[in-house]
DOVODREN-570431 format. One record per residue: residue number from 1; residue in three letters; x, z, y of N, C-alpha, C in turn. Coordinates in Angstrom, 2 decimals. Atoms other than C-alpha are relative to their C-alpha. Example, Ala and Ser with C-alpha at 12.3 -4.5 7.8 and 13.67 -1.06 7.14 Angstrom:
BEGIN
pos_code_n.px_n.pz_n.py_ca.px_ca.pz_ca.py_c.px_c.pz_c.py
1_ALA_0.89_0.00_-1.19_12.30_7.80_-4.50_0.90_0.00_1.20 $
2_SER_-0.82_-0.06_-1.19_13.67_7.14_-1.06_-0.77_0.73_1.09 $
***
This chain:
BEGIN
pos_code_n.px_n.pz_n.py_ca.px_ca.pz_ca.py_c.px_c.pz_c.py
1_MET_-0.27_0.37_1.36_68.15_133.79_92.27_-1.09_0.56_-0.92 $
2_TYR_1.04_-0.62_0.79_65.72_136.23_90.70_-1.03_0.57_0.96 $
3_GLU_1.08_-0.37_-0.90_62.33_137.01_92.19_-0.44_1.45_-0.17 $
4_ARG_0.39_-1.39_0.25_62.14_140.57_90.94_0.72_0.91_0.98 $
5_THR_-0.68_-0.82_-1.00_63.17_142.25_94.18_-0.61_1.39_0.11 $
6_GLU_0.64_-1.29_-0.19_60.61_145.05_94.30_-0.02_0.83_-1.28 $
7_GLU_0.02_-0.73_1.26_60.63_145.95_90.63_1.41_0.33_-0.43 $
8_SER_-1.33_-0.31_0.53_63.48_147.61_88.88_0.27_-0.88_-1.21 $
9_MET_-0.42_0.87_1.09_65.41_145.56_86.39_0.48_0.88_-1.15 $
10_GLY_-0.41_-0.75_1.18_65.99_146.75_82.87_1.47_-0.21_-0.28 $
11_PRO_-1.43_0.12_0.30_69.49_147.31_81.51_0.34_-1.26_-0.77 $
12_VAL_-0.28_1.20_0.77_69.23_144.38_79.12_0.02_-1.22_0.92 $
13_GLU_0.03_1.10_-0.97_68.26_141.99_81.94_1.23_0.01_0.89 $
14_ALA_-1.17_-0.12_-0.88_71.02_143.30_84.17_1.27_-0.41_-0.73 $
15_GLN_-1.20_0.37_0.77_73.63_142.95_81.42_0.03_-1.50_-0.25 $
16_SER_0.08_1.44_0.21_72.43_139.40_80.75_0.46_-0.76_1.25 $
17_ILE_-0.41_0.63_-1.26_72.89_138.46_84.41_1.51_0.17_0.22 $
18_ILE_-1.44_-0.25_-0.14_76.34_140.07_84.49_0.80_-0.88_-0.95 $
19_ASP_-0.71_0.84_0.98_77.40_138.24_81.33_0.03_-1.46_0.41 $
20_ARG_0.03_1.40_-0.46_76.28_134.87_82.71_0.94_-0.21_1.19 $
21_SER_-0.90_0.10_-1.15_78.18_135.52_85.94_1.45_0.00_-0.44 $
22_LYS_-1.37_-0.05_0.53_81.34_136.45_84.04_0.38_-1.31_-0.67 $
23_GLN_-0.26_1.26_0.69_81.04_133.30_81.92_0.24_-1.13_1.01 $
24_LYS_-0.16_1.04_-1.02_80.69_131.12_85.03_1.36_0.11_0.69 $
25_VAL_-1.31_-0.22_-0.61_83.79_132.64_86.62_1.10_-0.40_-0.98 $
26_LYS_-0.99_0.33_1.02_85.72_132.25_83.34_0.14_-1.52_-0.15 $
27_GLN_-0.05_1.46_0.08_84.79_128.55_83.14_0.70_-0.59_1.21 $
28_SER_-0.66_0.47_-1.21_85.91_128.05_86.72_1.50_0.21_-0.10 $
29_ARG_-1.43_-0.28_0.15_89.27_129.66_85.94_0.65_-0.95_-1.00 $
30_ARG_-0.54_0.96_0.97_89.73_127.38_82.94_0.33_-1.33_0.66 $
31_TRP_-0.27_1.26_-0.70_89.47_124.33_85.18_1.22_0.13_0.89 $
32_HIS_-1.19_-0.23_-0.82_92.02_125.80_87.57_1.26_-0.06_-0.86 $
33_ALA_-1.17_-0.03_0.89_94.40_126.47_84.69_0.28_-1.39_-0.57 $
34_PHE_-0.19_1.34_0.53_93.83_123.00_83.22_0.68_-0.91_1.02 $
35_ILE_-0.58_0.85_-1.05_94.66_121.30_86.53_1.46_0.36_0.21 $
36_MET_-1.39_-0.42_-0.20_97.82_123.37_87.00_0.87_-0.39_-1.19 $
37_LEU_-0.75_0.36_1.20_98.95_122.82_83.41_0.22_-1.52_-0.07 $
38_ALA_-0.13_1.46_0.03_98.27_119.07_83.61_0.99_-0.49_1.05 $
39_ALA_-0.95_0.40_-1.05_100.18_118.78_86.90_1.44_0.33_-0.42 $
40_GLY_-1.34_-0.37_0.45_103.17_120.64_85.45_0.53_-0.89_-1.10 $
41_LEU_-0.43_0.86_1.11_103.29_118.61_82.25_0.21_-1.45_0.45 $
42_ALA_-0.16_1.37_-0.49_102.79_115.29_84.06_1.27_-0.13_0.84 $
43_THR_-1.22_0.02_-0.81_105.58_116.15_86.51_1.24_0.00_-0.88 $
44_SER_-1.15_-0.05_0.91_108.00_117.10_83.74_0.17_-1.30_-0.77 $
45_GLY_-0.06_1.25_0.75_107.13_114.03_81.73_0.46_-1.18_0.84 $
46_PHE_-0.39_1.10_-0.88_107.50_111.68_84.67_1.49_0.06_0.33 $
47_PHE_-1.42_-0.13_-0.32_110.90_113.04_85.68_0.87_-0.23_-1.24 $
48_ALA_-0.77_0.23_1.23_112.06_113.02_82.05_0.11_-1.49_-0.29 $
49_LEU_0.00_1.43_0.25_111.08_109.38_81.71_0.91_-0.73_0.99 $
50_ILE_-0.79_0.68_-1.03_112.65_108.28_85.00_1.46_0.45_-0.05 $
51_GLY_-1.38_-0.51_-0.01_115.72_110.51_84.76_0.80_-0.42_-1.22 $
52_TRP_-0.71_0.36_1.23_116.56_109.51_81.21_0.45_-1.45_0.02 $
53_MET_-0.36_1.43_-0.04_116.60_105.77_81.94_1.00_-0.26_1.12 $
54_PRO_-0.90_0.38_-1.09_119.46_104.24_83.91_-0.78_-0.70_1.13 $
55_ARG_0.71_0.53_-1.17_118.46_103.19_87.41_-0.17_-1.52_-0.05 $
56_GLU_0.08_1.45_0.05_119.13_99.51_86.70_-1.25_-0.47_-0.75 $
57_ARG_1.16_0.40_0.80_116.23_99.44_84.21_-1.31_0.11_0.76 $
58_TRP_1.26_-0.17_-0.72_113.57_100.64_86.67_0.11_-0.29_1.49 $
59_GLU_-0.22_0.23_-1.42_115.05_99.61_90.00_-1.00_-1.00_0.59 $
60_ASN_0.93_1.01_-0.51_112.74_96.58_90.36_-1.45_0.49_0.04 $
61_TYR_1.36_-0.52_0.09_109.66_98.70_89.66_-0.19_1.29_0.78 $
62_GLU_0.05_-1.27_-0.74_110.27_101.54_92.13_-1.35_0.23_0.66 $
63_ILE_1.27_-0.18_-0.70_107.08_100.92_94.09_-1.11_0.38_-0.98 $
64_PHE_1.01_-0.35_0.99_104.97_101.07_90.92_0.21_1.42_-0.52 $
65_LEU_-0.30_-1.35_0.48_106.72_104.22_89.76_-0.38_1.05_1.03 $
66_LEU_0.43_-0.91_-1.05_105.93_105.82_93.11_-1.51_0.19_-0.03 $
67_VAL_1.46_-0.06_0.01_102.24_105.03_92.70_-0.53_0.85_-1.16 $
68_ILE_0.47_-0.73_1.19_101.94_106.63_89.23_-0.23_1.49_0.29 $
69_PRO_0.28_-1.42_-0.29_102.39_110.28_90.40_-1.12_0.18_1.02 $
70_ILE_1.08_-0.11_-0.98_100.09_109.65_93.36_-1.36_-0.17_-0.68 $
71_LEU_1.26_0.20_0.73_97.38_108.34_91.02_-0.33_1.20_-0.87 $
72_ILE_0.24_-1.18_0.83_97.81_111.28_88.66_-0.46_1.17_0.86 $
73_TYR_0.37_-1.09_-0.89_97.64_113.74_91.55_-1.42_-0.19_0.54 $
74_THR_1.34_0.28_-0.50_94.53_112.03_92.95_-1.05_0.25_-1.08 $
75_TRP_0.93_-0.22_1.10_92.86_112.10_89.55_-0.21_1.51_-0.23 $
76_LEU_0.11_-1.45_0.20_93.63_115.82_89.11_-0.76_0.66_1.15 $
77_ALA_0.72_-0.56_-1.15_92.39_116.56_92.64_-1.49_-0.30_-0.08 $
78_SER_1.43_0.33_0.12_89.11_114.76_91.95_-0.67_0.88_-1.07 $
79_ILE_0.55_-0.90_1.02_88.60_116.81_88.77_-0.17_1.39_0.60 $
80_ARG_0.05_-1.33_-0.62_89.38_119.97_90.74_-1.17_0.10_0.98 $
81_LYS_1.09_0.00_-0.97_86.84_119.00_93.42_-1.36_0.06_-0.69 $
82_LYS_1.26_-0.02_0.74_84.12_118.47_90.82_-0.29_1.37_-0.60 $
83_HIS_0.16_-1.33_0.58_84.68_122.00_89.52_0.50_1.05_0.99 $
84_PRO_-0.46_-0.98_-1.00_84.84_124.29_92.56_0.05_1.40_-0.58 $
85_THR_-0.19_-1.37_0.47_85.83_127.88_92.19_-1.25_0.84_0.20 $
86_THR_1.04_-1.01_-0.18_83.33_130.64_91.66_0.67_1.36_0.06 $
87_GLY_-0.77_-1.24_-0.04_86.07_133.23_91.83_0.18_0.50_1.42 $
88_SER_-0.23_-0.65_-1.27_87.46_135.21_94.68_0.91_-0.82_0.90 $
89_ARG_-0.93_0.63_-0.95_89.44_134.23_97.74_1.44_0.19_-0.44 $
90_GLU_-1.35_-0.25_0.51_92.47_135.70_96.02_0.47_-1.16_-0.88 $
91_ILE_-0.35_1.15_0.84_92.40_132.87_93.48_0.31_-1.22_0.87 $
92_LEU_-0.25_1.13_-0.89_92.17_130.31_96.26_1.33_0.13_0.72 $
93_ARG_-1.29_-0.21_-0.66_95.11_131.85_98.11_1.15_-0.19_-0.98 $
94_PHE_-1.02_0.17_1.02_97.14_131.98_94.89_0.19_-1.48_-0.31 $
95_GLU_-0.08_1.44_0.28_96.31_128.35_94.17_0.70_-0.74_1.15 $
96_MET_-0.63_0.63_-1.16_97.39_127.38_97.70_1.50_0.28_0.02 $
97_ARG_-1.43_-0.32_0.07_100.72_129.20_97.31_0.69_-0.82_-1.09 $
98_ILE_-0.56_0.81_1.09_101.32_127.42_93.99_0.14_-1.45_0.46 $
99_ALA_-0.05_1.39_-0.48_100.50_124.05_95.59_1.12_-0.19_1.02 $
100_ASN_-1.08_0.11_-0.99_102.87_124.69_98.51_1.37_0.07_-0.65 $
101_LEU_-1.28_-0.13_0.71_105.69_125.80_96.22_0.27_-1.25_-0.83 $
102_TYR_-0.13_1.23_0.80_105.06_122.80_93.94_0.45_-1.15_0.88 $
103_THR_-0.35_1.09_-0.91_105.24_120.41_96.89_1.44_0.13_0.48 $
104_ALA_-1.37_-0.20_-0.47_108.47_121.94_98.22_1.01_-0.29_-1.11 $
105_LEU_-0.93_0.24_1.11_110.14_121.90_94.80_-0.03_-1.47_-0.45 $
106_MET_0.07_1.43_0.32_108.93_118.33_94.21_0.90_-0.78_0.96 $
107_ILE_-0.87_0.67_-0.98_110.69_117.23_97.41_1.46_0.23_-0.36 $
108_VAL_-1.37_-0.31_0.40_113.86_119.00_96.28_0.39_-0.79_-1.24 $
109_ALA_-0.30_0.71_1.24_113.66_117.42_92.82_0.17_-1.50_0.24 $
110_VAL_-0.12_1.44_-0.31_113.11_113.91_94.19_1.29_-0.26_0.74 $
111_ALA_-1.24_0.19_-0.75_115.97_114.29_96.66_1.21_0.14_-0.93 $
112_ALA_-1.12_-0.17_0.94_118.28_115.61_93.93_0.09_-1.17_-0.96 $
113_CYS_0.02_1.12_0.94_117.23_112.83_91.59_0.53_-1.28_0.65 $
114_LEU_-0.42_1.23_-0.68_117.87_110.13_94.18_1.44_0.07_0.53 $
115_PHE_-1.27_-0.07_-0.73_120.98_111.42_95.96_1.12_0.76_-0.71 $
116_VAL_-1.02_-0.85_0.58_122.80_113.94_93.78_0.28_-0.34_-1.47 $
117_LEU_-0.16_0.17_1.44_122.19_113.35_90.09_0.15_-1.46_-0.39 $
118_GLN_-0.18_1.35_0.51_123.29_110.32_88.16_-1.14_-0.31_-0.97 $
119_GLN_1.11_0.39_0.86_120.37_108.50_86.54_0.49_-0.31_-1.40 $
120_GLY_-0.36_0.23_1.38_120.37_108.26_82.78_0.73_1.16_-0.65 $
121_THR_-0.66_-1.17_0.55_121.78_111.74_82.25_-1.03_1.11_-0.26 $
122_LEU_0.89_-1.11_0.34_120.26_114.94_80.90_-0.42_0.81_1.25 $
123_PRO_0.45_-0.74_-1.19_120.29_116.81_84.28_-1.05_-0.77_0.81 $
124_ALA_0.99_0.79_-0.74_118.37_113.93_85.90_-1.35_0.02_-0.71 $
125_ALA_1.25_-0.07_0.74_115.79_114.13_83.13_-0.63_1.39_0.07 $
126_LEU_0.51_-1.37_0.00_115.47_117.93_83.28_-0.36_0.54_1.37 $
127_ILE_0.30_-0.49_-1.35_115.13_118.22_87.07_-1.51_0.14_0.22 $
128_GLY_1.45_-0.09_-0.13_111.37_117.76_86.63_-0.56_1.35_-0.40 $
129_ILE_0.46_-1.34_0.36_111.14_121.24_85.15_-0.12_0.89_1.24 $
130_LEU_0.00_-0.82_-1.21_111.86_122.69_88.59_-1.37_0.01_0.69 $
131_PRO_1.33_-0.08_-0.62_108.57_121.62_90.26_-1.12_0.35_-0.98 $
132_ALA_1.04_-0.31_0.97_106.65_122.13_87.01_-0.14_1.50_-0.24 $
133_LEU_0.04_-1.44_0.26_107.51_125.84_86.76_-1.12_0.73_0.75 $
134_PRO_1.10_-0.69_-0.66_105.09_127.02_89.48_-1.37_-0.35_-0.59 $
135_CYS_1.27_0.41_0.60_102.29_125.02_87.86_-0.24_0.71_-1.32 $
136_LEU_0.13_-0.66_1.29_102.95_126.46_84.43_-0.24_1.51_0.17 $
137_TYR_0.23_-1.41_-0.30_103.19_129.98_85.85_-1.40_0.22_0.53 $
138_GLY_1.34_-0.11_-0.56_99.99_129.43_87.80_-1.07_-0.09_-1.07 $
139_ALA_0.97_0.13_1.09_98.11_128.28_84.70_-0.03_1.27_-0.85 $
140_TRP_-0.08_-1.23_0.79_99.32_131.31_82.76_-0.65_1.16_0.74 $
141_ARG_0.49_-1.12_-0.80_98.47_133.70_85.59_-1.52_-0.05_0.20 $
142_VAL_1.45_0.12_-0.21_94.96_132.32_86.16_-0.76_0.37_-1.28 $
143_LEU_0.68_-0.31_1.25_94.07_132.63_82.48_0.20_1.44_-0.46 $
144_ARG_-0.32_-1.36_0.42_95.56_136.08_82.15_-1.07_0.96_0.36 $
***
């Protein structure tokens, strides 16, 4: 990165390099937090929209409604891939735990929405908060 291997570096130069490195890591964390926050908000919004409407209104469009979250997830994953982490392995492990928890809670929320809760009611609309919580916590924790 710097060709001054044999000479000693001054304190101002060293501090400048440290500051640039910190800024790069901070920008990387912002992208992580943005992706987690966007996933949480999109999940809550999608479940609120679907859960609030009676099933008869969207029954003919089920296949299209299934594609919308997949497209949103793919879009967020592509943004995440364009901005790889410059942080530690700890952040990557934390992000993986959040993703696993999000996936498990998403399966629970979908199953509850389809088999347990009556569509068009408040509980069916609020079930989307369940899978969104790990994403919102993850965004807060990464920025902290």
